N, C-alpha and C positions, 0 to 999 in steps of 0.2 A: 349288882354285879359282883361285889365282893362276897356276898353270901352264896351266890351261885357257884363261885370258884372255891368255896369252902374257906374263905379268909375270915379272920376275926375282925369285926367292925368295932372301932373304939367306942367305949361307953359314952364319952362326951358327944360323939356324933349321933348316937342313938337318941340321947337326951335332946339334942338340938332339933332333930327331925320331929320328935314327939311334941316339942313345944311349938311347932308350926313354922320353923325356919327351914325352907327347902334347899337353900344353897349357902355356900360360904360367902359369896359376894352378891350384892344387889345394887341396882341403880335407882336413885330417887331424883327428884327435880333439882335438888341442891348439890348433887354429887354422887360419888360411889361410896357404899357402906360395906363393911366386913363384919362377920359374926365374931363377937368377942366371947370366948368360952368362960372367962371369969365373970363378966357382967351378964352373960346369958342373954345377950341382945345385940342388935346391929349397932355398930359404931362408925361414924363417918371417917373415911380414909383421908388422912392428911395429904394434901397435894404438895409435891416437891416444887419449890419456887424455881428450880433450875430446869424443869421439864415443862414445855409448852405443848399441849396437844390440840392441834387445829380442829379435829372433829368435835372435841368437847366444847371449844369456843363457838363452833357453829350451832351446836345443840343449845347453847345459852344465848342464841340470837345475837351474836357479835358480828354478823356479816354486815359490812357497810354498803357494799355494792357487788353485784355479781352478774355474769352472763354465762353462756354455754361453755366458754373456754377458761374462765378464771374467776376467782373471788378475792375481794379485798376484805380482810378480817381485822378487827380491832384486837390487838394483843395486850392492851392495857398499858398504862404509864405513858400514853400519848404516842405509841408506836403502832403502825399498821403493817400487816403482812399480805403480800400478794401471792396467792397460791394458784398454780396452773392445775387444771384437772381435765385436759383433753386426753385422748388415748396416747400413752407414753409421753404425755405432756408435750406433744408436738405443737409447734407454733402456727397459729392461723390468724385470721382477721379478728376473731374475738379476743384472743390473747393480746394482740397489738393494740386493740381498742382499749383494753383494760390497763395496759402500760401507760398510755396517755392519761386516761381518766384517773388512775391512781396517783400520778404526779400532781395533777390538778387538785385532788382532794387533800393529799398530804401537805402540800404547800399551804393550804388554807387552814387545816384543822389539826395537823399532827406534827410531832417533833421529827419524824423520819419514817423511812420505809424499809422493811425487810422483804426480799424476794426469795421465797423458799417454799418447800412443801415436805410432806412426810411420806411420799410414795417412794418406790424403789429408785426412781430416776428423776433428776432435776428437769431435764428436757433432752429429747433426742434430736432436736433441731426443727427446721421448717417442715411443713407438711409437703413432702416431695410430690405426692399424688396431685395436689392442686397446681403445683408448678408444672408438672408434666402435662396436665390437661390444658393449661394455658399455652404451653409450647406447641402441643399437637394442633390446637385450634389456630395458632398463629396470632394469639391475642397479646402482642408485644407491649401495647400500651397498658393493658391490665397488669401484665407481669412487671413492667417497670414501676407502676404505681405500688404494687405489693412490696417490691424491694425498697422503694423510696420511703414508704410508710414505716417499714421495719427499721431502716436507717435512722429516720427521724425519731422513732420511739426510743431507740438506744441513746441517741444524742439527748433526748429529753431526760432520760435517766441520769446521764453523765452530768448535765448542767442543771439538775433539779435544785431548787433553792433549799431543800432539806436533804440531809444525808440519806443516801440509798446504799444499803448493805446487801449484797447478794450472798446466798447460802447454798451453793451447789453441792450435790452429792450423787453418787451413782453415775449413770451415763449423763454427761453434759457435753453434747456434741453439736457442732455446726452453729446454728442460731442460738442454741442454749448456751454454748461457750461465749458467744458474742454478748448476750445479755449479762452473763456473769462477769465479763470483763469491763462492763460500762458502769458498774457501781462505784461509789466513792471508796468503798472497801469491799473486800471479798472474804468471806469466812467459810472456806470449804470444809466438808467432812474429810477425814483422813482417807477414806476410801472413795475417791472421786476420779472418774475416768473422763478427762476433759481434753478437747482438741477441736481444731478446725478441719473437718473431714470432707468438705464439699467436693474436692477434686475426685474423691472416690465415686461420686455420682456424675462426674463430668462437668462440674461447674466451679465457679470461683466464690470464696466467701465474700458476700456483698452486703452484709448487715453492719459493717464497720469493723469486722474482725481484722482484716488486713491493715486498715488504718491504725487500729489500736495497738497491734503488735509493732508497727513502725514507730509509733509514739513511744512505746515502752523501751525498745532497744536503744533509742537515742536520747531519752530524757536523762537529764543530769549531765550531759556533755556540754561544757561551756561553749557558748556560741562563738566566742573568740577563737577557740581551737578549731571549730568547724570552718570558720572563715579563713583560717590559715592553711586549709587544704587537708584536713584529717581524712584519711582513707576510710570510707564508710562501707567498703565491700564486705568486711567480716560481719558487720552489724546486720546489713540487709540480706546477706547470704543466709544468715540464720533464719530470718523471716521466710525467705524463699524455701528453705529446707523444711521448716515446720509445716507450712501450708502445702507445698508441692508434694510432700510425701505423706500428708495426712497424719502427722504424728499425734498420738493420743497419750497423754500422761496417765500412768496407772496408779497414781496417788497424788495427794495434795502437795507432797514434798517435791515430786517430779514436776508437777505443774509449775512450781516456782522456778525450776531450772529452765523450763521451756518458755517461760514468759506469760503463760496464760493466767497465772496468779502472781501478784507482786511479792517479792521476798519480805516486804514489811507487813504483809497480811498475816493473820493468825491461821489457826487450824483447829477443828473440833474433833478430838479423838472419840468422844461419846456422841453418836448420832442423835440420841435422845435429847441432848442438851444443846444441839447446834442452833436451833432457832432462838433459844434464850441467849446464847453467846452473841449471836448477831444483833439481837435486841439491845444488849448491854453496850455494844459498840455504837449503835445508833444513839443511845442516850448520852454516851460519852462525847460523841462528835457534835451533837446538837447544840451544846452550850456555846460553842465558838465557831460553828461551821460557816464556811464561805465556799460557794461553788467554785470549781477550777476555771481558769481562763482558757480560752481556745488555744491549742498548742500549735506551734510552727514546727514542721518536720523538715530537717535537711534531707534533700534527695540528691541522687547522683545523676539523674537524667539519662541522657543517651549513653553515658559511660557504662552505667549498669546494664543497660540493654545490650550493649556491645559485648560485655562479658558473658551475659546469658546466651547470646546468639552463638558465641564461639564454643561454649560448652555443649549447647544443644545440637549444634551442627555435627559434632563428633559423635554424640550419643545417638542421633537419628541415623547417621550413615553407618554406624556400627550395629544397627538394628537392636539397640537397647531400649528404645522407646518407639511408640507408634506415631503415626501422623497426628492423631488426636491428642496424644500426650504432648507432642510438640506444640500444637495449637494452644492447649491450656497453659503450658509453661510460658509461652510467649506473652499471653494475656496477663499472666501473673507477674512476669518481669516488667511488663509495661506499667502496671499499677504501682509496683514497688519503686520503679525508677522515677515516678512523679509525672509520667506522661511525656508529651513532646516538649521537653525543655532541656536546657543545659543544667549543670550543677546549680541548685538553687534551694530556696526555702519554699515549702508547700504547706498550706494550712489543711486542717482535717477535712474541711468541706471539699477541697479539691480532690483529695484521695477518695472520698465517698463518691464523687462524680465519676471517677475512674472505675471504681468498683461496679457502678451501675451502668457504665457505658456499654451499649450493645456491641457485640463483636462476633460476626459470623454465626448469628443465631440459628440459621438453617442447619449448619453443620452440627451444632449442639443438639438440635431437634432430632436429627437422624441418629445420632449416637444414643440419645436417651431412649428412642423408640426401639432400637435393636438391642440395647443393652450391651453393645460391643465395646463401650469405653473401658479402658483399663488404666490403672495408675502405676507407672513404673519409672518414676522420676527420682528415686532415691539416689542413684549413682550420679545423676546430673547435679542434684543439689549438693552432694558431697564434694564434687569437683568444684562447684561454685564457691563453697565455703573455704576450700583449701586454696582457691585462687589459681 
């Protein structure tokens, strides 16, 4: 091409081609080689210890277990990596199955687990098409099983006997966000767009995301202060706002402000080094790791629902929200309040049950079929946070 364009070809390149070396780089069984002009031969390219390339590990037959949705890969040094590879890394039965299986294998044979990949997006969330099909057919038992399996898979990650470090990057939405939140640690890439966006599709986060946000906004509050009557409206108003307005963080730093990532977690500026950063965290944790104990969440009960109702009444009668917006907001308020109880302590399992609890499924079905659901709860959430 250079000759056709009348460009001068370097003498060393001419010599390289005449000697039978057709390219600057070549791949062999033991790695990548580059042509060295001084040695006039291919030389093995040294691998950076800070960069882990999953396709290269697969080529070296480091796959421990795989199915159509995900692969468990040996990263070396006793750490495994669970990689999703569905379209847009959407979550389905195969991915959920691998979440359970990975925890079982890691607890037996490895020091810990990294959940991450090197595609553009960590995960765009649940496979909405399969959810829609189940709703259209009225297969509520199947739908509830799908949700329950996903909840239990996330709880399996959270209470795994070995440390689990999630490594989100790119789009990390809905169920993808919920998986990222259930690791012992999270090591997001700087450019991570993470959030619980389910209300945009007319549903509620039901994979443990609502529960986990409730845990995070209240953890660290002394129980004695709560028992003395601490006003929790500001804390749970933030949860209602994040979920009700489908807030998405546009960076790892913003994700810490919204609670999707803990402020004590790190961040990888260089995406190429993210998996290795997560691996090093696993190795650091593994020496003294103990899984967390189930958390008790203080809830406001009917007091919170009363506040929600007052705000939503004004918003609906002012035509700022639709009837279905009102339906979704009430359901969300019911979950965050802790259900039909007075001010009390609620365990994580109780909140998961509320997330999964059926509520006017036929109305949800109609909205999803027609595509008429819209999310316009931002003003209502702002009113709730301000009290």
